[in-house]
C-alpha positions in Angstrom: 19.1 -60.1 -23.2 15.8 -58.1 -23.0 14.5 -56.2 -26.0 15.1 -53.0 -24.1 18.7 -53.9 -23.5 19.1 -54.7 -27.3 18.0 -51.2 -28.1 20.6 -49.7 -25.8 23.6 -51.6 -27.3 24.9 -51.4 -30.8 25.7 -54.9 -31.9 28.4 -53.7 -34.3 30.3 -52.2 -31.3 29.6 -54.7 -28.5 29.4 -58.1 -30.1 31.6 -60.1 -32.4 30.1 -62.7 -34.8 31.8 -66.0 -35.2 29.9 -67.7 -38.0 26.2 -67.8 -37.2 26.6 -67.5 -33.5 27.2 -64.3 -31.5 30.1 -64.4 -29.0 29.2 -63.5 -25.4 31.8 -61.6 -23.4 31.0 -63.3 -20.1 32.7 -65.9 -18.0 29.4 -67.1 -16.5 26.0 -67.9 -17.7 23.5 -65.0 -18.2 21.2 -64.4 -15.2 18.1 -62.4 -15.1 15.3 -61.8 -12.6 12.0 -60.0 -12.1 11.2 -58.0 -9.1 12.2 -54.5 -7.9 14.1 -53.4 -11.0 11.3 -54.2 -13.4 8.7 -52.6 -11.1 10.7 -49.5 -10.4 12.1 -49.1 -13.9 9.4 -46.6 -14.8 11.1 -44.2 -12.4 14.4 -44.6 -14.2 15.3 -44.3 -17.8 12.9 -43.2 -20.5 15.4 -43.2 -23.4 19.0 -44.2 -24.2 21.6 -41.6 -23.1 22.8 -40.9 -26.7 19.2 -40.0 -27.6 18.8 -37.8 -24.5 22.2 -36.1 -25.2 21.2 -35.4 -28.8 17.9 -33.9 -27.8 19.6 -31.7 -25.2 22.1 -30.4 -27.7 19.5 -29.8 -30.4 17.2 -27.9 -28.0 17.7 -24.1 -28.1 19.5 -22.7 -25.0 16.5 -20.5 -24.3 14.0 -23.3 -24.6 13.2 -23.4 -20.9 12.7 -19.6 -20.8 10.5 -19.5 -23.9 8.3 -22.5 -23.2 5.0 -21.5 -21.8 4.1 -22.8 -18.3 1.5 -25.5 -18.0 -2.1 -24.4 -18.0 -3.7 -24.6 -14.7 -6.1 -27.5 -14.5 -8.6 -28.6 -11.9 -6.9 -30.7 -9.2 -9.0 -33.7 -8.3 -8.6 -34.7 -4.6 -6.9 -38.1 -4.1 -7.2 -40.6 -1.3 -4.2 -42.1 0.5 -5.2 -45.4 -1.0 -5.0 -44.0 -4.5 -1.2 -43.6 -4.3 -0.6 -46.8 -2.4 2.1 -49.0 -4.0 3.8 -52.2 -3.0 6.3 -54.6 -4.3 8.3 -57.5 -3.1 12.1 -57.9 -3.3 12.5 -61.7 -3.8 15.7 -62.0 -1.7 14.9 -65.4 -0.2 15.4 -67.5 -3.3 17.3 -65.3 -5.8 21.0 -65.4 -5.0 21.8 -63.1 -7.9 19.4 -60.5 -6.7 20.9 -60.8 -3.2 24.3 -60.2 -4.8 23.2 -56.6 -5.6 22.0 -56.0 -2.0 24.8 -57.6 0.0 27.9 -56.0 1.6 31.2 -57.5 2.3 30.1 -58.9 5.7 27.1 -60.8 4.1 24.6 -58.3 5.5 22.1 -56.1 3.8 23.7 -53.2 2.0 21.4 -50.4 3.1 22.7 -47.9 0.6 21.4 -50.1 -2.2 18.0 -50.4 -0.5 17.9 -46.6 -0.1 18.1 -46.3 -3.9 14.9 -48.4 -4.2 13.1 -46.4 -1.5 13.7 -43.2 -3.3 12.5 -44.7 -6.6 9.4 -46.1 -4.9 8.7 -42.6 -3.4 8.8 -41.3 -7.0 6.4 -44.0 -8.2 3.9 -43.1 -5.4 4.2 -39.4 -6.1 3.3 -39.8 -9.7 0.4 -42.0 -8.8 -0.9 -39.1 -6.8 -0.3 -36.3 -9.3 -0.3 -38.1 -12.6 2.1 -37.5 -15.4 2.9 -34.2 -17.1 4.8 -32.5 -14.2 8.3 -33.0 -12.8 8.6 -34.6 -9.4 11.9 -34.2 -7.5 13.1 -35.4 -4.1 13.4 -32.3 -1.9 14.3 -34.0 1.4 14.7 -37.3 3.2 12.8 -36.5 6.4 13.9 -39.6 8.3 14.9 -43.3 7.8 14.9 -45.4 11.0 15.8 -49.0 11.5 13.3 -50.7 13.7 14.4 -54.3 13.6 17.7 -55.1 11.9 17.6 -57.8 9.2 19.2 -60.9 10.8 18.5 -63.4 7.9 17.9 -63.1 4.2 14.2 -63.2 3.4 11.8 -61.5 0.9 11.2 -57.9 1.7 7.8 -56.2 1.2 8.2 -52.5 0.3 5.1 -50.3 0.4 4.1 -46.7 0.9 1.6 -43.9 0.1 1.2 -40.1 0.1 0.6 -39.3 3.8 0.5 -35.5 3.7 0.1 -32.8 1.0 1.0 -29.1 1.1 0.6 -26.7 -1.7 3.3 -28.1 -4.0 4.9 -30.8 -1.8 4.0 -34.3 -0.6 5.2 -36.4 2.3 5.6 -40.0 1.2 5.6 -42.5 4.0 7.3 -45.9 3.3 8.1 -49.1 5.2 10.0 -52.3 4.6 8.7 -55.6 6.1 9.8 -59.1 6.3 7.8 -61.6 4.2 6.8 -64.8 6.0 8.2 -67.8 4.1 5.2 -70.0 4.7 2.3 -67.6 4.0 4.2 -65.4 1.6 2.6 -62.4 3.3 4.2 -59.4 5.1 4.8 -60.1 8.8 2.4 -57.8 10.7 3.1 -55.6 13.7 6.4 -54.3 15.0 8.0 -57.7 14.8 8.0 -57.8 11.0 9.0 -54.1 10.5 12.5 -53.6 9.2 12.5 -49.9 8.7 10.3 -46.8 8.2 11.1 -43.7 6.3 9.6 -40.5 4.8 10.5 -38.5 1.8 9.4 -35.0 0.9 8.7 -34.8 -2.9 8.1 -31.5 -4.7 6.2 -30.8 -7.9 7.8 -28.5 -10.6 6.5 -27.1 -13.8 8.6 -28.8 -16.5 9.0 -25.5 -18.5 9.5 -22.9 -15.8 11.0 -25.2 -13.1 8.9 -23.3 -10.6 6.7 -25.0 -7.9 3.3 -26.2 -9.1 0.2 -27.1 -7.1 -0.5 -30.8 -6.5 -3.7 -32.7 -5.9 -5.1 -32.2 -2.4 -5.4 -35.2 -0.1 -8.8 -36.5 0.8 -8.7 -37.6 4.4 -11.6 -39.6 5.6 -11.1 -42.1 8.4 -9.8 -41.4 11.9 -6.6 -43.2 11.2 -6.0 -41.1 8.0 -6.7 -37.9 10.0 -4.1 -38.9 12.6 -1.5 -39.7 9.9 -2.2 -36.4 8.2 -1.9 -34.6 11.5 1.5 -36.1 12.2 2.7 -35.1 8.8 1.5 -31.5 9.4 3.1 -31.4 12.8 6.4 -32.7 11.4 6.4 -30.0 8.7 5.8 -27.3 11.4 8.6 -28.7 13.5 11.0 -28.5 10.5 10.0 -24.9 9.9 10.6 -24.1 13.6 14.0 -25.7 13.5 14.9 -23.7 10.3 14.1 -20.4 12.1 16.7 -21.1 14.8 19.4 -22.3 12.4 22.8 -21.4 13.6 23.5 -19.5 10.4 20.7 -17.1 11.5 20.9 -17.2 15.3 23.8 -17.2 17.7 24.0 -20.2 20.2 21.7 -19.8 23.2 23.0 -19.4 26.7 23.2 -23.2 27.4 25.0 -23.8 24.2 27.4 -20.9 24.7 28.2 -22.3 28.1 28.8 -25.8 26.6 31.1 -24.3 23.9 33.1 -22.5 26.5 33.4 -25.6 28.7 34.6 -27.7 25.8 37.0 -25.1 24.7 38.5 -24.9 28.2 38.7 -28.6 28.2 40.6 -29.0 24.9 42.9 -26.0 25.8 44.3 -27.9 28.8 45.5 -30.7 26.5 47.7 -28.2 24.5 49.0 -26.3 27.5 52.6 -27.5 28.2 52.2 -26.3 31.9 49.1 -28.4 32.4 49.5 -32.1 33.3 46.1 -33.0 31.8 46.3 -35.3 28.8 43.6 -36.0 26.3 41.7 -39.2 27.1 42.2 -42.0 24.5 38.4 -42.1 23.8 38.3 -38.4 22.9 39.1 -37.7 19.3 39.5 -34.3 17.6 36.8 -33.6 15.1 39.4 -32.5 12.4 40.9 -35.9 12.3 37.6 -37.6 11.5 37.1 -35.9 8.1 37.3 -38.0 4.9 36.4 -37.0 1.4 35.5 -38.5 -2.0 35.4 -37.1 -5.5 33.7 -38.7 -8.5 32.4 -37.9 -12.0 28.7 -38.2 -12.4 28.0 -40.7 -15.2 24.8 -41.1 -17.2 24.2 -44.6 -15.9 23.0 -43.1 -12.7 20.7 -40.4 -14.2 17.0 -40.0 -13.3 14.0 -40.1 -15.5 14.5 -36.5 -16.4 17.7 -37.6 -18.2 20.2 -34.9 -17.4 20.3 -35.1 -13.6 21.5 -37.7 -11.2 19.1 -40.0 -9.5 18.6 -38.9 -5.8 18.7 -42.5 -4.6 22.2 -42.9 -6.0 23.4 -39.8 -4.1 21.9 -41.3 -0.9 23.8 -44.5 -1.4 27.1 -42.6 -2.0 26.6 -40.4 1.1 25.5 -43.3 3.3 28.5 -45.4 2.4 31.0 -42.5 2.9 29.3 -41.9 6.3 29.8 -45.5 7.2 33.5 -45.4 6.2 33.9 -42.2 8.3 32.3 -43.8 11.4 34.3 -47.0 10.9 37.6 -45.1 10.8 36.5 -43.0 13.8 35.6 -46.0 16.0 37.8 -48.7 14.6 34.9 -51.1 14.5 31.9 -51.8 12.3 29.1 -49.4 13.2 25.4 -50.2 13.2 23.2 -47.8 11.2 20.5 -46.2 13.3 18.9 -43.5 11.2 19.2 -40.9 8.5 18.0 -37.7 10.1 16.3 -34.9 8.3 18.4 -34.1 5.2 17.8 -31.8 2.3 18.6 -31.9 -1.4 19.5 -28.2 -2.0 20.2 -28.4 -5.7 20.2 -31.0 -8.5 23.4 -32.8 -9.6 23.9 -32.7 -13.4 25.3 -35.6 -15.4 28.9 -34.9 -16.2 29.6 -32.8 -13.2 32.1 -33.6 -10.4 30.7 -34.5 -7.1 32.6 -33.7 -3.9 31.5 -35.4 -0.6 32.9 -34.5 2.8 32.1 -36.6 5.8 32.8 -35.6 9.4 31.9 -37.0 12.8 29.9 -34.0 14.1 28.4 -35.2 17.4 28.6 -38.2 19.8 26.4 -39.1 22.8 26.1 -42.1 25.1 23.9 -45.0 23.8 20.9 -46.1 25.8 22.6 -49.4 26.7 26.3 -48.4 26.7 28.4 -47.6 23.7 27.9 -44.4 21.7 25.7 -42.9 19.1 27.7 -41.2 16.4 26.3 -38.6 14.1 28.1 -38.1 10.8 27.5 -35.0 8.7 28.1 -35.5 4.9 28.3 -32.3 2.9 27.7 -32.6 -0.9 29.0 -30.1 -3.5 29.1 -30.2 -7.2 31.4 -28.5 -9.7 30.5 -27.6 -13.2 33.4 -28.9 -15.3 33.1 -26.2 -18.0 32.6 -23.1 -15.8 34.3 -24.2 -12.6 31.3 -23.1 -10.5 30.9 -25.0 -7.2 27.3 -25.3 -5.8 26.3 -26.9 -2.5 23.8 -29.7 -3.3 22.9 -31.1 0.1 23.8 -32.0 3.6 23.0 -35.5 4.9 23.0 -36.5 8.6 23.5 -40.2 9.5 23.5 -41.6 13.0 25.3 -44.9 13.9 25.7 -46.9 17.0 29.2 -48.3 18.0 29.9 -50.5 21.0 32.5 -48.2 22.4 32.6 -45.2 24.7 33.8 -42.4 22.3 33.6 -38.6 22.3 34.4 -36.2 19.4 36.1 -33.0 20.4 35.7 -29.8 18.4 38.5 -27.2 18.5 37.8 -24.4 16.0 34.7 -22.2 16.2 33.4 -23.7 12.9 33.7 -27.1 14.4 31.8 -26.0 17.6 29.0 -24.7 15.4 28.8 -28.0 13.6 28.7 -29.8 16.9 25.9 -27.6 18.4 23.9 -28.0 15.1 24.2 -31.8 15.3 23.3 -31.7 19.0 20.2 -29.8 18.3 19.2 -32.3 15.6 19.7 -35.2 18.0 17.5 -33.6 20.6 14.8 -32.8 18.0 14.8 -36.4 16.7 14.5 -37.7 20.2 11.5 -35.4 20.9 9.8 -36.4 17.7 10.3 -40.1 18.5 8.8 -39.5 22.0 5.8 -37.6 20.6 5.2 -40.5 18.1 5.4 -43.0 21.0 8.4 -44.6 19.3 11.1 -43.7 21.6 12.8 -47.0 21.0 13.8 -46.6 17.4 16.4 -49.2 17.0 17.9 -52.2 18.8 21.3 -51.2 19.9 
């Protein structure tokens, strides 16, 4: 047991002494490993939960309001290379480590990897800004599978700050296979498992307001192109937000589509109409599944009282997978996590409600269907009963079946059109990047 673990456990409570030896409550031998957990641990816990809880209770309720904001200091420009960070997940030869990254089918459990990617994005962000401020995950801009993992091997995770706004940073990450002979990442598209980008935001620890971050020093032609893509992507997100369906009515094309689909589903319920609903058409309302869970301190972030964003990604990913599986009656293949936003933090001790629904389907490029699952996240304060929406996550899967989801109510039609817009936007971004082929279907 590590020295850190010994400080977290009270021997009088968790161990029984039989003579000079300490009894171990374990049916198998103790196993330990280096690697990702040790390297990313700096993004996790800074103190035991009992200590964090005691400090939170001892602090005056008005501490946050009375604490003076940080003094403005000169922000030194940083290069992309300054924030670069890499690590290797030794999955090739460590079966116990594989055990934490494997699913029931013996394949990579992507939700577990997503946790590490979020933690890595945090490490990179703090390398760019330095300590003394609070960095939070504001959005997962995209996660795309390029070449699915078909055999267990070491994974090389790396990333850097690729774009900087006034108080936000885009962190670009990738995961690559490691060659077993050279022990080096496999170059080119062949070795690339996935790419992703996170938007991280800097906050003043006292006021919780946005705080400026170090500007990015862009020097080479390649860096300028990377920065340009980050800026263009930020503009496209702002443009999409302006035409949000909560602010604008559907356009003429979308209105015609809604009417057409409404007329179609109306025929199936008309006793005088002989039309019957096709077996591959499924009502949206029947695809919804939910989960409820209490947020425990074991999954808190480095700021102690809030839940780690990577844990929330894992939970939403796996619920979306269950939703798509139930919809298609087959195991889906993950394609991408589309732009998704963390709207509010999730406190330790709160109740988390997740609702997953198949919001949109379209034909795959080589048959089958692409299925977009929308996961809505809400949290309830146990003491006050207040419910707050904390985020919406949009996952796309591929299934080897011809399936269509059918909205019926106006609310469902709006969700369908919103998901359709998102699918078109992602396709356009992929085309602009020259990466129209994002996944092997």
